[in-house]
Every structure is written in structure tokens, then in C-alpha cells.
N, C-alpha and C positions, 0 to 999 in steps of 0.2 A: 404575555405568553399564556397559552393554555396548555397545561400538562395532560398526560394521559389520564390522570384522575378526573379532570374536568372536561375532557373531550373524548371522542371516540376515533377509532381508526377510520370509521366511515366519514367523519368530518374531514380528516386529513386527505383521504382519497378523493373526496368531492372537490376539495380546494385544488388538488394537483391535476385532476383529469382535464383534458382538453386545453391545457396551457402549455406554452413553451417551457421547457425545463432545462436547468443546469443541475447536474447531479454530482455531488462530492462523496466519494466512498473512502472507507478506511478498513483497517484490518478486521473489524467485526463482520464485514461482508464475506470474508473468506473462511470463517470458522466452520461453516457447514461443508467446506471442502477438506476439512481436517488440518487446516493451518492455524496454529494458535494465534490469538491476538495479544496486544500489549497490556491493555488496562481494563478488559471486561471483567465481570464478576468471577472471582476465583483465580484470576491470572496472577502468577507469582511476580514479585518485584524483579525488574530487569533493568540493567544498565548497558545499553548497546555501546559498541566500540565507537569512539569519535574519530573524525578524520585526523586530528592531531595525534591520537594514539597510533592509528594505522601507519602514519608516515614516520613515527618516532624511532623505528628500528625493526630489525629482522624478527625479534622475539614476538613483537606484537602482530606482525603479519603471519607468522607461524600460527599463533593462536587463532587469528581470524580465519585463515584458509583451512586449517585442520577441522574447525567446527563447521565452517560453511560447506566444506567438501561432503561431510556427512549429512548436513541438513538439506542441501540442495539435491542430493541424490534421492531424498524423499519428497521434497517439495515439487520436483518436476513430474512426479507421478500423480499429483493432485489434479483434479479436473474441475471445470466450472460447475458451480452449483445452480440451484433454481434462481437465486438472486442475480447471478451473472447473466443467465439466459434471459431473465425478465428484462434486465436493463438493455440487453442487445435488442430485444423486441421493441422496447420503448423508444430506442434511438433518440435520446435527448439532444438538444442543441449542442451541448458539450458534456462529456463525461470526464470529470477530473478525478483521478484516483491517486491516493497516497500510497497504494500498494505497489510492490515491485514484483509480484508473483506472475504477472502476465495473463491472468485468468480472464480478464475482460477481453483481451485481444483474442484469446482462444474461443471465447463465447460468441465472437462476431461483432463486438462493438466497433463502430466505425469512426465517430468523431470523438477522439480520445486524447487527453493529455495525461501521460504517466509522469506525475509531478516529480517523483523521486527516482525516475528511471526504471530499469528492469534488471532483475538479478540474473537474467539469462544473457546479459551482455557484459563484456570485460573490456577495460581500457588500460593502456599502458600510460603511466604517469609521466614517462620521459618523452616518448615519441608520439603519444596520443593515438597510436594505432588501436582500432577496436576489433574485437573478435567475438566469437560465440562461446558461451559458457560450456556447451557440450564438448567442444574441442578441448578446452582446458581441463574438463573433468577427466577426459582420457589421459591427459598428461599427468594429472594428479594421481590417478590410479596407478600409472606405470611407475611413478616416482615413490609411491607409498603402498607397495603391495600388501594386501591383507588388512589395510587400515579400516575399510568399511566393515568387514566381517568382525574384526576385533572389537569395534566400538558400536556394534549394532544396537545395543541396549540404551545408548545415550538418548535422553529425553529431548524431543523436538521443541524448539522455541520459534518465535516469529521470524520472518524474513530469511528462512533457510539457515537458521542457527541451531545449535544443540547445546545441551548442558554438558560440558567436558572441560576438565581442568588441566590434564596432562597432555601438552601438545608440543613439548620441546623437541621431539624427534621428527616432527613432520617436515617434509621437504617441499619447498615452494618453488615451482619453476619460474624462470624469468621470461620476459617478453622474447619471442622468437625473432623479432625484427631487430631490436637494439640491445637486448639484455637488461632492459629496465624493469621497473616495479609494476606488477599487475594489480589492478584493483577492480572489483565489480563496478560496472558503470551505473552506480546508484549514488544518491545524495546521502552522505553520512551526516550524523550530527556534527555540527561545526562547519559544514559546507552550506553554501547558498544554492537554492534552486535556480537554475539558469533563467536569466531575465526574460527571454522570449516566451518561455512556458508561462511564467507569471503574467505577462502582458496579455497573452491569448486568453487566459482564464479571467482576468479582470474585464477584458472586452466582452466576453460572453455573459458575465454577471451583470455588467452595466447595461447590456442590450435587453435584459429582462424587463427593465423599467418601461420602455416604450412598447414592448411586446405584450405586457400584461402577464409576464411569466412568473415562475417561482423557483427557489433554490431548495433542492432536496438533499439532505445529508443522510447517508446510510452507513452505519457501522463505524463511526468515528467519535472518539471522545473529544476531538478538537483541542487536545492539549498542546499540540505543536502549532506554532503560528503559521506555518506554511499552508495549512488548510483553514485555520480559524479566520484568517484575514478575509477570506471570501464571504464567510458568514457575516462578519462585521460590515463589509462593503454592501452586501445585499440589504441587510437590516437598516443601515443608515439611509439607503435610497428608498426605503419603504417597500421593498420587494418581500413578499411572503416567504418565510423560511420554515420548512418542516424538517425536524430532526428525528430520525428513527435509530435508536441505539439502546443496547442493553447496558444500563448504568448511566450515571450523570455525565454531562458533557460541559465543556467550557462555554458553550454557546446557548445553554438552556434559557437564559434570561432574554435572549434575542429572538427566540423561536416563536412563530405563530402557533405551531403545534409541536409538542414534544412527546413522542411515543416510545414507551419502553416495551417494544415488541421485537420479534425476530425479523431480520432484514429479508430473508428469503420469503417468509410468509407475506410481509407487507408488499414487497415488490411484485410478487406473483399476482397479488390482488390488483395491483395498479396496471400491470401489463395488459396490452390488448389481446 
């Protein structure tokens, strides 16, 4: 590995230019859009709700949806930043994102795997009907009048969450089709990423070997195995890996270049 202390952004840009790329992005890419990340410098400690907690009972779901109702009302107002737009212009062989904010899609990225799903989608755990979050947001507003205004000062957290403790009075609507439990159609901690998504990502990473390509990681600490496994796969095959992230990552020892610089800055310099 060559770190940012022993290499330059110019070196990394030269390695990546004119090569087929697979890009893996994380929460650090969306911070310039005003969405907090999980583990960047200065980020507070956070324990996201697990799938087991979510399905454990009504109180847990009240807590989740009360906070998410507030957080998503702000997240949906965020727009793609320069990093998202640069990646859309780069149009890599595959863009793998661990983010659920949908900003890559809004920026125009075409070949995309949303590894953990999208917060703008909702699924019923009983009948598996899917629907849009905007529709549910209207139902949540109607069932909890004044909630958004009353808690407008709550601090925003990643993935459409907020810092809010008192949620016992929040009313959570049921599925309109079967009366079942509604959940955002995203992968919670304790759930597995659907196998077809993983297989598509592995295939794109494997194809980099014969194509002389590289794997670029932007804005991820790689703490979660769902993303880190692609770095391990690429490095084992001898594919160059470039990691751009503020702060240390789990993949630093596997990187060809490790740069502690801003994602928007670096990606804008790489884009055509």
C-alpha cells in the first residue's frame, strides 16, 4: 500500500484514468449533500436499529418510523453533489453504492447496484407489496399531525434518522393491502444483501482482471463486510485498489493508493 503521505492524488488519478472502473461508494460521498456519515471524523457514536429489533414489536417500529419520518422529510430535500455528478459522467462499468439515499440515481448514474436498497421504497413484511415512501409520508403526516413541526429541532443522523428519544405516541400505519407490517425496503443490520446483487458485483469486480481495470472506493470506511468483501476480492486477484476517504478504513492495507482527501474534489478531478 502507498498512503497519501507517500503518494499524491496525481499518482492515483493517473492509475485510474483510461481504465475500466468499478466504483464502491459509502456515506462519506453524501456528506457534501448535507447527509451525515457514520464513521467520518467527528461523527458521533451510533447504533442503528437491527432487523431483529424492528420485528420485535410495536414499540420498536414506533421508534424507527417516528425518527425516520422526521429524517426522511429532510433527506429527500438533499440533492446530488459534485461527487455524484462526477461519477455519473465517469459512467463506470459498475457503480456499487452502500448508500440508500438515491442520490446516484438522481445524478444520472446508469449501471448501478444499490447494495442496501433505497430508503424511498417501502415493503410489507407480510404480503411483500412494495410502494413509494412519498405515499407513506403522506399517511404518516395524516396520522401524526404536527409531529414534524413539534420536533423540527431534532438532529439529523445518517440514512434518514434523527436523534429523538420520545416516540411512544407515534402512530404507524399498516399496509393498505393486507394490514401487515411496513418496513423501508433497505437492508437492516442483521439482514443479508440479496444474493443476486452480490453476484452482480462480484462478476463486475472479477471482470476487472482481464480488462486491466481498477476498483475505486469513495467515502467508505469499509467497516461493514457487505462492501469490504469486494475490496478483498479485487486485491486477492491483483486488481489495483484506490481508496479515497476521510479517516482510516478497514481496507487500507489492501490499497494500492490510500488518499485522505474529499470525495467531491477527487472525483471531479477524475471525471472527463
